C-alpha positions as a Markdown table, in Angstrom:
| # | Residue | x | y | z |
|---|---|---|---|---|
| 1 | Arg | -108.9 | -53.4 | -43.3 |
| 2 | Ala | -106.4 | -51.4 | -41.3 |
| 3 | His | -103.9 | -54.5 | -42.5 |
| 4 | Leu | -104.7 | -54.2 | -46.0 |
| 5 | Ala | -104.6 | -50.1 | -46.1 |
| 6 | Ser | -101.0 | -50.4 | -44.3 |
| 7 | Ala | -99.9 | -52.4 | -47.2 |
| 8 | Phe | -101.3 | -50.7 | -50.2 |
| 9 | Phe | -101.1 | -47.5 | -49.6 |
| 10 | Val | -97.6 | -47.1 | -48.9 |
| 11 | Ser | -96.6 | -49.5 | -51.8 |
| 12 | Pro | -95.5 | -48.6 | -55.3 |
| 13 | Phe | -98.0 | -50.1 | -57.1 |
| 14 | Asp | -101.2 | -47.9 | -58.4 |
| 15 | Ser | -103.2 | -51.3 | -58.5 |
| 16 | Ala | -102.7 | -54.7 | -56.6 |
| 17 | Ala | -104.1 | -57.5 | -55.2 |
| 18 | Val | -104.1 | -57.1 | -51.2 |
| 19 | Val | -104.2 | -59.6 | -48.7 |
| 20 | Ser | -103.8 | -59.8 | -45.0 |
| 21 | Val | -103.5 | -63.1 | -43.2 |
| 22 | Asp | -103.3 | -62.6 | -39.1 |
| 23 | Gly | -104.4 | -64.5 | -36.1 |
| 24 | Phe | -107.4 | -62.6 | -35.4 |
| 25 | Gly | -108.9 | -59.0 | -35.2 |
| 26 | Asp | -112.5 | -57.7 | -35.3 |
| 27 | Phe | -113.6 | -61.1 | -35.9 |
| 28 | Ala | -111.8 | -61.4 | -39.2 |
| 29 | Ser | -108.5 | -63.4 | -39.6 |
| 30 | Ala | -107.6 | -63.0 | -43.1 |
| 31 | Met | -109.3 | -60.8 | -45.7 |
| 32 | Trp | -108.4 | -59.6 | -49.3 |
| 33 | Gly | -109.4 | -57.3 | -52.0 |
| 34 | Val | -108.2 | -55.0 | -54.9 |
| 35 | Gly | -106.4 | -51.6 | -54.2 |
| 36 | Glu | -106.8 | -49.1 | -57.1 |
| 37 | Gly | -105.8 | -45.8 | -56.7 |
| 38 | Asn | -107.0 | -44.1 | -53.2 |
| 39 | Ala | -109.5 | -47.0 | -52.5 |
| 40 | Ile | -109.3 | -50.5 | -51.3 |
| 41 | Asp | -112.3 | -52.8 | -52.4 |
| 42 | Val | -112.5 | -55.9 | -50.2 |
| 43 | Lys | -113.5 | -59.0 | -51.7 |
| 44 | Asp | -113.9 | -61.8 | -49.1 |
| 45 | Gln | -112.8 | -62.6 | -45.6 |
| 46 | Val | -112.0 | -65.7 | -43.3 |
| 47 | Asn | -113.7 | -65.4 | -39.9 |
| 48 | Phe | -112.5 | -66.1 | -36.5 |
| 49 | Pro | -112.1 | -68.9 | -35.1 |
| 50 | His | -110.8 | -70.2 | -38.5 |
| 51 | Ser | -107.3 | -68.8 | -38.6 |
| 52 | Leu | -103.8 | -69.6 | -40.0 |
| 53 | Gly | -101.9 | -67.3 | -37.5 |
| 54 | Leu | -103.8 | -69.2 | -34.5 |
| 55 | Phe | -102.8 | -72.9 | -36.3 |
| 56 | Tyr | -99.2 | -71.6 | -36.2 |
| 57 | Leu | -99.3 | -70.4 | -33.0 |
| 58 | Ala | -100.9 | -73.5 | -31.3 |
| 59 | Met | -98.4 | -75.6 | -33.1 |
| 60 | Thr | -95.6 | -73.2 | -31.9 |
| 61 | Gln | -96.7 | -73.6 | -28.1 |
| 62 | Phe | -97.1 | -77.4 | -28.8 |
| 63 | Leu | -93.3 | -77.1 | -29.7 |
| 64 | Gly | -92.4 | -75.6 | -26.2 |
| 65 | Phe | -91.9 | -72.2 | -27.5 |
| 66 | Arg | -94.6 | -70.5 | -25.2 |
| 67 | Asn | -93.7 | -66.5 | -25.6 |
| 68 | Tyr | -95.5 | -64.5 | -27.5 |
| 69 | Gly | -94.4 | -64.0 | -31.0 |
| 70 | Asp | -92.2 | -67.2 | -30.9 |
| 71 | Glu | -93.5 | -68.4 | -34.3 |
| 72 | Tyr | -90.5 | -67.0 | -36.0 |
| 73 | Lys | -88.4 | -69.5 | -34.1 |
| 74 | Val | -90.2 | -72.5 | -35.2 |
| 75 | Met | -89.7 | -70.9 | -38.8 |
| 76 | Gly | -86.3 | -71.3 | -38.4 |
| 77 | Leu | -86.3 | -74.7 | -36.8 |
| 78 | Ala | -88.3 | -76.0 | -39.8 |
| 79 | Ala | -85.2 | -76.1 | -41.9 |
| 80 | Tyr | -83.6 | -78.6 | -39.9 |
| 81 | Gly | -86.6 | -81.3 | -40.5 |
| 82 | Arg | -88.3 | -83.3 | -43.2 |
| 83 | Pro | -92.0 | -82.6 | -43.5 |
| 84 | Ser | -92.9 | -86.3 | -42.2 |
| 85 | Glu | -96.1 | -85.2 | -40.4 |
| 86 | Val | -97.9 | -83.6 | -43.0 |
| 87 | Gln | -100.7 | -85.8 | -43.4 |
| 88 | Lys | -101.2 | -85.7 | -39.4 |
| 89 | Leu | -101.2 | -81.8 | -39.6 |
| 90 | Arg | -103.5 | -81.5 | -42.7 |
| 91 | Arg | -106.1 | -83.0 | -40.4 |
| 92 | Leu | -105.8 | -79.3 | -38.5 |
| 93 | Val | -106.5 | -77.2 | -41.6 |
| 94 | Lys | -108.8 | -77.8 | -44.4 |
| 95 | Leu | -108.9 | -76.0 | -47.5 |
| 96 | Lys | -112.0 | -74.9 | -49.1 |
| 97 | Pro | -113.1 | -73.7 | -52.3 |
| 98 | Gly | -112.8 | -70.0 | -52.7 |
| 99 | Gly | -109.3 | -70.0 | -51.5 |
| 100 | Arg | -110.7 | -70.5 | -48.2 |
| 101 | Phe | -109.7 | -72.6 | -45.1 |
| 102 | Glu | -111.4 | -73.9 | -42.0 |
| 103 | Leu | -109.6 | -75.4 | -38.8 |
| 104 | Glu | -110.6 | -78.8 | -37.4 |
| 105 | Leu | -111.5 | -77.0 | -34.3 |
| 106 | Asp | -111.6 | -80.1 | -31.8 |
| 107 | Tyr | -107.7 | -79.7 | -31.7 |
| 108 | Phe | -108.1 | -75.9 | -30.4 |
| 109 | Leu | -109.2 | -74.1 | -27.4 |
| 110 | His | -109.4 | -70.7 | -28.5 |
| 111 | His | -112.9 | -71.1 | -29.9 |
| 112 | Thr | -114.1 | -72.1 | -26.3 |
| 113 | Glu | -111.6 | -70.6 | -23.9 |
| 114 | Gly | -110.8 | -67.3 | -25.8 |
| 115 | Val | -107.5 | -66.0 | -26.3 |
| 116 | Ser | -105.9 | -64.7 | -23.1 |
| 117 | Met | -102.7 | -62.9 | -22.4 |
| 118 | Ile | -100.4 | -63.8 | -19.3 |
| 119 | Trp | -97.0 | -62.2 | -18.0 |
| 120 | Asp | -94.5 | -64.9 | -17.0 |
| 121 | Glu | -91.2 | -63.7 | -15.6 |
| 122 | Gly | -91.8 | -60.6 | -17.5 |
| 123 | Gln | -92.4 | -62.3 | -20.6 |
| 124 | Pro | -95.9 | -61.9 | -22.5 |
| 125 | Arg | -97.6 | -65.2 | -23.1 |
| 126 | Ile | -101.0 | -66.2 | -24.9 |
| 127 | Gly | -102.8 | -68.9 | -22.9 |
| 128 | Thr | -102.5 | -72.4 | -24.0 |
| 129 | Ala | -104.4 | -72.5 | -28.0 |
| 130 | Tyr | -104.5 | -76.3 | -28.5 |
| 131 | Ser | -106.5 | -79.1 | -26.9 |
| 132 | Pro | -105.5 | -82.4 | -25.5 |
| 133 | Lys | -107.0 | -83.8 | -28.7 |
| 134 | Leu | -103.6 | -82.4 | -30.4 |
| 135 | Glu | -101.0 | -84.7 | -27.8 |
| 136 | Glu | -103.6 | -87.9 | -28.6 |
| 137 | Leu | -102.7 | -87.0 | -32.6 |
| 138 | Leu | -99.0 | -86.0 | -32.3 |
| 139 | Gly | -97.7 | -87.2 | -29.0 |
| 140 | Pro | -97.0 | -85.4 | -25.9 |
| 141 | Ala | -96.2 | -81.5 | -26.4 |
| 142 | Arg | -92.4 | -80.8 | -25.7 |
| 143 | Pro | -91.9 | -78.8 | -22.5 |
| 144 | Pro | -89.8 | -75.4 | -22.8 |
| 145 | Ala | -86.7 | -76.5 | -21.2 |
| 146 | Ala | -86.7 | -80.1 | -23.0 |
| 147 | Pro | -84.0 | -80.6 | -25.7 |
| 148 | Val | -85.2 | -80.3 | -29.5 |
| 149 | Glu | -85.4 | -83.5 | -30.9 |
| 150 | Asp | -85.7 | -84.8 | -34.4 |
| 151 | Arg | -89.5 | -85.4 | -33.7 |
| 152 | His | -89.5 | -81.7 | -33.2 |
| 153 | Lys | -88.0 | -80.8 | -36.1 |
| 154 | Ala | -90.2 | -82.9 | -38.1 |
| 155 | Leu | -93.4 | -81.3 | -36.9 |
| 156 | Ala | -91.7 | -77.9 | -37.1 |
| 157 | Ala | -91.2 | -78.7 | -41.1 |
| 158 | Ser | -94.3 | -80.1 | -41.5 |
| 159 | Leu | -96.2 | -76.9 | -39.9 |
| 160 | Gln | -94.4 | -74.7 | -42.2 |
| 161 | Ala | -95.5 | -76.8 | -45.3 |
| 162 | Val | -99.0 | -77.2 | -44.2 |
| 163 | Tyr | -99.1 | -73.4 | -43.2 |
| 164 | Glu | -97.8 | -72.6 | -46.8 |
| 165 | Glu | -100.4 | -75.2 | -48.7 |
| 166 | Ala | -103.1 | -72.9 | -47.2 |
| 167 | Phe | -101.4 | -69.4 | -47.6 |
| 168 | Phe | -100.8 | -70.5 | -51.3 |
| 169 | His | -103.9 | -71.8 | -51.9 |
| 170 | Leu | -105.6 | -68.3 | -50.8 |
| 171 | Leu | -103.0 | -66.5 | -52.9 |
| 172 | Asn | -103.6 | -68.4 | -56.1 |
| 173 | His | -107.5 | -67.7 | -55.5 |
| 174 | Val | -106.9 | -64.1 | -55.3 |
| 175 | His | -104.8 | -64.2 | -58.5 |
| 176 | Ala | -107.4 | -66.1 | -60.3 |
| 177 | Arg | -109.9 | -63.3 | -59.4 |
| 178 | Thr | -107.9 | -60.3 | -59.7 |
| 179 | Lys | -105.5 | -61.0 | -62.5 |
| 180 | Ser | -103.1 | -58.4 | -60.9 |
| 181 | Glu | -99.1 | -59.0 | -61.0 |
| 182 | Asn | -98.6 | -57.1 | -58.1 |
| 183 | Leu | -99.2 | -58.4 | -54.6 |
| 184 | Cys | -99.4 | -56.6 | -51.2 |
| 185 | Leu | -99.2 | -58.5 | -48.0 |
| 186 | Ala | -100.0 | -57.7 | -44.3 |
| 187 | Gly | -100.9 | -59.2 | -41.2 |
| 188 | Gly | -98.7 | -61.1 | -38.8 |
| 189 | Cys | -98.2 | -64.1 | -41.1 |
| 190 | Ala | -96.7 | -61.8 | -43.7 |
| 191 | Met | -93.8 | -61.9 | -41.3 |
| 192 | Asn | -93.1 | -65.5 | -42.3 |
| 193 | Ser | -90.4 | -64.6 | -44.4 |
| 194 | Val | -89.8 | -68.1 | -45.9 |
| 195 | Ala | -93.2 | -68.3 | -47.2 |
| 196 | Asn | -93.0 | -64.7 | -48.8 |
| 197 | Gly | -89.9 | -65.9 | -50.7 |
| 198 | Lys | -91.9 | -68.5 | -52.5 |
| 199 | Val | -94.7 | -66.0 | -53.8 |
| 200 | Phe | -92.9 | -66.2 | -57.2 |
| 201 | Asp | -92.5 | -69.8 | -57.6 |
| 202 | Arg | -95.9 | -70.9 | -56.3 |
| 203 | Thr | -98.1 | -68.2 | -57.4 |
| 204 | Pro | -98.2 | -65.9 | -60.7 |
| 205 | Phe | -97.7 | -62.8 | -59.1 |
| 206 | Arg | -94.6 | -61.1 | -60.2 |
| 207 | Asn | -94.3 | -58.1 | -58.1 |
| 208 | Leu | -94.6 | -58.1 | -54.3 |
| 209 | Phe | -94.6 | -55.5 | -51.3 |
| 210 | Val | -94.4 | -56.4 | -47.6 |
| 211 | Gln | -94.8 | -53.2 | -45.4 |
| 212 | Pro | -92.0 | -53.2 | -42.8 |
| 213 | Ala | -94.2 | -53.6 | -39.6 |
| 214 | Ala | -96.4 | -56.3 | -41.2 |
| 215 | Gly | -97.9 | -56.9 | -37.9 |
| 216 | Asp | -100.0 | -55.4 | -35.7 |
| 217 | Ala | -97.9 | -52.0 | -35.1 |
| 218 | Gly | -98.6 | -51.6 | -38.5 |
| 219 | Gly | -102.3 | -51.1 | -37.8 |
| 220 | Ala | -101.6 | -47.7 | -37.0 |
| 221 | Ile | -100.2 | -46.9 | -40.4 |
| 222 | Gly | -103.0 | -48.3 | -42.2 |
| 223 | Ala | -105.9 | -46.5 | -40.1 |
| 224 | Ala | -104.1 | -43.2 | -40.7 |
| 225 | Phe | -103.6 | -43.7 | -44.6 |
| 226 | Ser | -107.0 | -45.1 | -44.8 |
| 227 | Val | -108.6 | -42.0 | -43.4 |
| 228 | Trp | -106.3 | -40.0 | -45.7 |
| 229 | His | -107.3 | -41.8 | -48.8 |
| 230 | Glu | -110.5 | -43.2 | -48.3 |
| 231 | Lys | -112.4 | -41.0 | -46.1 |
| 232 | Leu | -110.8 | -37.6 | -47.1 |
| 233 | Gly | -110.3 | -38.6 | -50.7 |
| 234 | Lys | -106.7 | -37.7 | -50.9 |
| 235 | Gly | -104.4 | -38.8 | -53.7 |
| 236 | Arg | -101.6 | -40.8 | -53.3 |
| 237 | Ser | -97.8 | -39.6 | -53.3 |
| 238 | Phe | -95.9 | -41.5 | -50.7 |
| 239 | Val | -94.0 | -44.8 | -51.4 |
| 240 | Met | -92.6 | -46.5 | -48.1 |
| 241 | Asp | -89.2 | -47.6 | -49.6 |
| 242 | His | -86.9 | -47.5 | -46.6 |
| 243 | Ala | -88.0 | -48.2 | -42.8 |
| 244 | Asn | -86.0 | -45.4 | -41.1 |
| 245 | Trp | -89.0 | -43.4 | -39.7 |
| 246 | Gly | -88.0 | -43.7 | -35.8 |
| 247 | Pro | -86.3 | -41.3 | -33.7 |
| 248 | Glu | -82.7 | -39.6 | -34.5 |
| 249 | Phe | -80.3 | -38.3 | -32.0 |
| 250 | Gly | -77.6 | -35.9 | -33.0 |
| 251 | Asp | -74.0 | -35.7 | -31.9 |
| 252 | Glu | -74.5 | -33.2 | -29.2 |
| 253 | Glu | -76.6 | -36.0 | -27.6 |
| 254 | Ile | -74.2 | -38.6 | -28.3 |
| 255 | Ser | -71.2 | -36.6 | -27.1 |
| 256 | Ser | -73.3 | -35.7 | -23.8 |
| 257 | Glu | -73.8 | -39.6 | -23.2 |
| 258 | Leu | -70.5 | -40.3 | -23.9 |
| 259 | Gly | -69.7 | -38.0 | -21.2 |
| 260 | Val | -72.2 | -39.7 | -18.9 |
| 261 | Arg | -70.5 | -43.1 | -19.4 |
| 262 | Ser | -67.2 | -41.9 | -19.6 |
| 263 | Ser | -65.9 | -43.5 | -16.1 |
| 264 | Glu | -67.6 | -46.9 | -17.1 |
| 265 | Leu | -65.8 | -46.7 | -20.5 |
| 266 | Lys | -62.3 | -46.1 | -19.1 |
| 267 | Lys | -62.5 | -48.7 | -16.4 |
| 268 | Glu | -63.1 | -51.2 | -19.4 |
| 269 | Asn | -60.1 | -49.5 | -21.3 |
| 270 | Cys | -62.3 | -48.3 | -23.9 |
| 271 | Gln | -61.0 | -45.7 | -26.6 |
| 272 | Val | -63.1 | -43.1 | -27.8 |
| 273 | Glu | -62.6 | -41.7 | -30.9 |
| 274 | Lys | -64.6 | -39.1 | -33.3 |
| 275 | Ile | -64.2 | -39.9 | -37.1 |
| 276 | Asp | -65.8 | -37.1 | -38.8 |
| 277 | Asp | -64.6 | -38.3 | -42.5 |
| 278 | Glu | -67.5 | -41.1 | -43.6 |
| 279 | Glu | -65.1 | -42.8 | -45.9 |
| 280 | Arg | -62.7 | -43.3 | -43.3 |
| 281 | Leu | -65.3 | -44.3 | -40.8 |
| 282 | Cys | -66.9 | -46.8 | -43.2 |
| 283 | Arg | -63.3 | -48.2 | -44.1 |
| 284 | Glu | -61.9 | -48.8 | -40.3 |
| 285 | Thr | -65.3 | -50.3 | -39.6 |
| 286 | Ala | -65.2 | -52.4 | -42.4 |
| 287 | Lys | -61.5 | -53.5 | -41.6 |
| 288 | Ala | -62.9 | -54.4 | -38.0 |
| 289 | Ile | -65.5 | -56.5 | -39.2 |
| 290 | Ala | -63.1 | -58.3 | -41.7 |
| 291 | Asp | -60.8 | -59.0 | -38.4 |
| 292 | Gly | -63.5 | -60.7 | -36.7 |
| 293 | Lys | -65.2 | -57.9 | -34.6 |
| 294 | Val | -68.5 | -57.7 | -33.0 |
| 295 | Val | -69.6 | -53.9 | -34.0 |
| 296 | Gly | -72.6 | -52.3 | -33.0 |
| 297 | Trp | -73.7 | -49.9 | -35.8 |
| 298 | Phe | -75.9 | -46.8 | -34.2 |
| 299 | Gln | -77.0 | -44.3 | -37.0 |
| 300 | Gly | -79.7 | -42.2 | -38.1 |
| 301 | Arg | -83.2 | -42.6 | -37.5 |
| 302 | Met | -84.5 | -45.9 | -35.8 |
| 303 | Glu | -86.2 | -48.4 | -38.1 |
| 304 | Trp | -89.7 | -48.9 | -38.2 |
| 305 | Gly | -90.8 | -52.4 | -37.7 |
| 306 | Pro | -89.3 | -55.4 | -36.1 |
| 307 | Arg | -86.4 | -55.7 | -38.3 |
| 308 | Ala | -82.8 | -53.9 | -37.7 |
| 309 | Leu | -81.8 | -52.7 | -41.2 |
| 310 | Gly | -78.7 | -50.7 | -40.7 |
| 311 | Asn | -79.5 | -48.2 | -38.2 |
| 312 | Arg | -79.8 | -50.0 | -34.9 |
| 313 | Ser | -77.9 | -53.3 | -36.1 |
| 314 | Ile | -75.0 | -55.2 | -35.1 |
| 315 | Val | -72.9 | -56.3 | -38.0 |
| 316 | Cys | -70.1 | -58.7 | -38.2 |
| 317 | Asp | -68.0 | -60.9 | -41.1 |
| 318 | Pro | -70.6 | -63.6 | -42.9 |
| 319 | Arg | -67.5 | -65.2 | -44.0 |
| 320 | Arg | -66.6 | -66.8 | -40.4 |
| 321 | Ala | -68.5 | -70.5 | -39.8 |
| 322 | Asp | -68.0 | -69.4 | -36.1 |
| 323 | Met | -69.6 | -66.0 | -36.1 |
| 324 | Lys | -73.1 | -67.6 | -35.0 |
| 325 | Asp | -71.3 | -69.0 | -32.0 |
| 326 | Ile | -69.4 | -65.7 | -31.3 |
| 327 | Leu | -72.4 | -63.7 | -31.5 |
| 328 | Asn | -74.4 | -65.9 | -29.3 |
| 329 | Leu | -71.6 | -66.2 | -26.8 |
| 330 | Lys | -70.6 | -62.6 | -26.5 |
| 331 | Ile | -74.1 | -61.0 | -26.7 |
| 332 | Lys | -77.3 | -62.9 | -28.3 |
| 333 | Arg | -77.5 | -66.4 | -26.2 |
| 334 | Arg | -80.3 | -67.1 | -28.5 |
| 335 | Glu | -80.9 | -70.9 | -29.7 |
| 336 | Ser | -78.5 | -72.2 | -32.2 |
| 337 | Phe | -80.9 | -73.3 | -34.9 |
| 338 | Arg | -81.9 | -69.6 | -35.5 |
| 339 | Pro | -80.4 | -68.2 | -38.7 |
| 340 | Phe | -78.4 | -65.0 | -39.1 |
| 341 | Ala | -79.3 | -62.4 | -41.9 |
| 342 | Pro | -77.0 | -60.9 | -44.3 |
| 343 | Ser | -77.4 | -57.1 | -45.7 |
| 344 | Val | -76.0 | -57.2 | -49.3 |
| 345 | Leu | -75.7 | -54.6 | -51.7 |
| 346 | Arg | -78.6 | -54.5 | -54.1 |
| 347 | Glu | -76.3 | -54.5 | -57.5 |
| 348 | Lys | -74.6 | -57.5 | -56.4 |
| 349 | Thr | -77.6 | -59.4 | -55.4 |
| 350 | Ala | -78.0 | -61.7 | -58.0 |
| 351 | Gly | -74.5 | -63.0 | -57.7 |
| 352 | Trp | -74.8 | -64.2 | -54.6 |
| 353 | Phe | -78.7 | -65.1 | -54.1 |
| 354 | Glu | -81.2 | -66.9 | -56.3 |
| 355 | Thr | -83.2 | -63.8 | -56.7 |
| 356 | Asp | -82.6 | -60.3 | -58.6 |
| 357 | Thr | -85.6 | -58.5 | -56.7 |
| 358 | Asp | -85.7 | -55.8 | -54.2 |
| 359 | Val | -85.7 | -57.4 | -50.5 |
| 360 | Pro | -85.5 | -53.8 | -48.2 |
| 361 | Phe | -87.3 | -54.8 | -45.2 |
| 362 | Met | -85.5 | -58.5 | -44.6 |
| 363 | Leu | -89.1 | -60.1 | -45.2 |
| 364 | Gln | -88.3 | -62.7 | -47.7 |
| 365 | Val | -86.1 | -65.8 | -47.7 |
| 366 | Tyr | -84.0 | -66.9 | -51.1 |
| 367 | Pro | -81.6 | -69.4 | -51.8 |
| 368 | Val | -78.0 | -68.8 | -51.6 |
| 369 | Arg | -76.3 | -69.4 | -55.0 |
| 370 | Pro | -74.9 | -73.0 | -54.2 |
| 371 | Glu | -71.2 | -72.0 | -55.2 |
| 372 | Lys | -71.3 | -69.2 | -52.7 |
| 373 | Arg | -72.7 | -70.9 | -49.7 |
| 374 | Ala | -69.1 | -72.1 | -48.4 |
| 375 | Leu | -68.0 | -68.5 | -48.6 |
| 376 | Ile | -70.7 | -66.9 | -46.3 |
| 377 | Pro | -71.5 | -69.8 | -43.6 |
| 378 | Ala | -72.4 | -67.3 | -41.0 |
| 379 | Val | -75.5 | -66.3 | -42.9 |
| 380 | Thr | -76.4 | -69.2 | -44.8 |
| 381 | His | -79.1 | -71.5 | -43.3 |
| 382 | Val | -78.9 | -75.0 | -42.9 |
| 383 | Asp | -81.1 | -75.4 | -45.9 |
| 384 | Gly | -78.9 | -73.5 | -48.0 |
| 385 | Ser | -81.2 | -69.9 | -47.9 |
| 386 | Gly | -80.5 | -66.7 | -46.4 |
| 387 | Arg | -83.1 | -63.9 | -45.2 |
| 388 | Leu | -81.5 | -61.1 | -47.0 |
| 389 | Gln | -81.8 | -57.5 | -47.0 |
| 390 | Thr | -80.9 | -55.6 | -50.2 |
| 391 | Val | -79.1 | -52.2 | -49.4 |
| 392 | Thr | -79.1 | -49.1 | -52.1 |
| 393 | Ala | -77.2 | -46.0 | -52.0 |
| 394 | Gly | -80.7 | -44.3 | -52.1 |
| 395 | Gln | -82.3 | -45.9 | -49.1 |
| 396 | Asn | -79.5 | -46.2 | -46.7 |
| 397 | Pro | -76.4 | -43.9 | -48.3 |
| 398 | Leu | -74.1 | -44.8 | -45.0 |
| 399 | Tyr | -75.0 | -48.5 | -44.6 |
| 400 | His | -74.6 | -49.0 | -48.2 |
| 401 | Arg | -71.1 | -47.3 | -48.0 |
| 402 | Leu | -70.0 | -49.7 | -45.2 |
| 403 | Ile | -70.9 | -52.5 | -46.9 |
| 404 | Ala | -69.3 | -51.4 | -50.0 |
| 405 | Ala | -66.1 | -50.7 | -48.1 |
| 406 | Phe | -66.1 | -54.6 | -47.0 |
| 407 | Asp | -66.9 | -55.5 | -50.5 |
| 408 | Arg | -63.7 | -54.0 | -51.5 |
| 409 | Leu | -61.4 | -55.5 | -48.5 |
| 410 | Thr | -63.1 | -59.1 | -49.1 |
| 411 | Gly | -64.7 | -59.5 | -52.3 |
| 412 | Val | -68.1 | -60.0 | -50.3 |
| 413 | Pro | -70.7 | -57.7 | -50.7 |
| 414 | Met | -72.7 | -58.4 | -47.4 |
| 415 | Val | -72.1 | -58.3 | -43.7 |
| 416 | Leu | -74.1 | -60.3 | -41.2 |
| 417 | Asn | -76.8 | -58.1 | -39.8 |
| 418 | Thr | -78.7 | -58.6 | -36.3 |
| 419 | Ser | -80.6 | -56.5 | -34.3 |
| 420 | Phe | -79.0 | -54.3 | -31.9 |
| 421 | Asn | -79.9 | -55.7 | -28.5 |
| 422 | Glu | -79.6 | -58.4 | -26.0 |
| 423 | Asn | -82.7 | -60.3 | -25.4 |
| 424 | Glu | -84.4 | -56.8 | -25.2 |
| 425 | Pro | -86.2 | -54.5 | -27.4 |
| 426 | Ile | -83.9 | -53.0 | -30.1 |
| 427 | Val | -82.1 | -50.1 | -28.8 |
| 428 | Arg | -83.6 | -46.8 | -29.5 |
| 429 | Ala | -81.3 | -43.9 | -28.0 |
| 430 | Pro | -77.7 | -43.3 | -27.5 |
| 431 | Ala | -78.0 | -44.2 | -23.6 |
| 432 | Glu | -79.5 | -47.8 | -24.5 |
| 433 | Ala | -76.7 | -48.4 | -27.0 |
| 434 | Leu | -74.1 | -47.9 | -24.4 |
| 435 | Glu | -75.6 | -49.9 | -21.9 |
| 436 | Cys | -76.1 | -52.6 | -24.3 |
| 437 | Phe | -72.3 | -52.3 | -25.2 |
| 438 | Leu | -71.0 | -52.2 | -21.9 |
| 439 | Arg | -73.2 | -55.0 | -20.6 |
| 440 | Thr | -71.9 | -57.8 | -23.5 |
| 441 | Arg | -68.7 | -58.0 | -24.9 |
| 442 | Met | -69.2 | -56.3 | -27.9 |
| 443 | Asp | -65.7 | -55.2 | -29.3 |
| 444 | Arg | -66.8 | -51.7 | -31.2 |
| 445 | Leu | -69.5 | -49.5 | -31.2 |
| 446 | Val | -69.9 | -46.9 | -34.0 |
| 447 | Leu | -72.3 | -43.9 | -32.7 |
| 448 | Gly | -73.0 | -41.8 | -35.1 |
| 449 | Arg | -69.3 | -40.3 | -35.9 |
| 450 | His | -68.2 | -41.6 | -32.4 |
| 451 | Val | -66.3 | -44.9 | -32.4 |
| 452 | Val | -65.9 | -46.9 | -29.2 |
| 453 | Ala | -63.2 | -49.4 | -29.3 |
| 454 | Arg | -62.6 | -52.4 | -26.5 |
| 455 | Pro | -59.1 | -53.7 | -26.1 |
| 456 | Ser | -58.5 | -57.1 | -27.6 |
| 457 | Asn | -61.7 | -59.2 | -26.8 |
| 458 | Asn | -61.1 | -62.6 | -27.8 |
């Protein structure tokens, strides 16, 4: 219920179908209902051990991605393969009447062994969720250090396809029951941006809201709003149209941290300049991006949820085909098959992507227009798609101004946006931003109105 509340009560809809799809929690793995005003009427649920989230988790582990939350890697890998193993994977998930689904439990362990969390070299991992019978069906599992082969890509594509079959089986049943044009999604599976981007094509829903922290973190918001509206009977007045709800740091705190790090910055021959004029700040930063620089962009309040959306971001030139390699060399060091995302001016979205909808939280994937793909290779995935974020002047004025400055320089109304981190949590405070900058080969850091520039760093 907390997942449902987290999506509906902060949405722009007075009424909507509300769906949560997750791994597990309070013995429910999926739940749906109808939101009206300040109440949610739950209609049905799928109970543990039957779970689309655990299906995706088990296959993610089978493909050699063992860390907690690695499902997004498999979602990215899926674009490289053909779904040639769909028939086999359909044995794992059976579609049932009423939008329901059941797992073929012989292929899984979670219903008999439980779900355990372990720590391995500082990384959280869930105990193995698949049984030996899965290897009998699909062949040997991929060891984590083994190369990713065509077989693994085909399995990833087939996993995504079978997941979508069950997901849209549920959503189409919900629409048939509710007749609503509005859909609110929550739960960890609502982070599957590839499936989210197909909602309008594969269901009759016309409007979609996905809360930016759709996973377990969003349960806190859901619990709070559920008490406020459903227990206390308070009316609704809040719409979450941006995700900037985290901590903010003023100029005094930034200046102080720059002072603490001054000797390290001098040792790296970094130049530090304060630019109070926002127009000049954005113009010069856009010029640096257009010149191929990798820029850390630290502004305002930190984003709520797992996505960096323009306040704790690393921004780069989407036109450069080599930018993915540059980012991985200088900072990210992540798998080559994982795509990078574009932040695009909302008013110019339809000219570049096959959609004209608001995507403020980077939780939907849409096709890049075919004639534009060669112009933005750094943010166009192998299948021609992009996990875009639309940016308006109302949601994030400074970030919108930066992208607009880049558009004036280049004719491209977007930047590549990736999270400000190096295999760690996204930076929160100026100290963490400076530490990440100094530890990596980032070219420039914009901390509020302070610009830290490294000498040429080719």
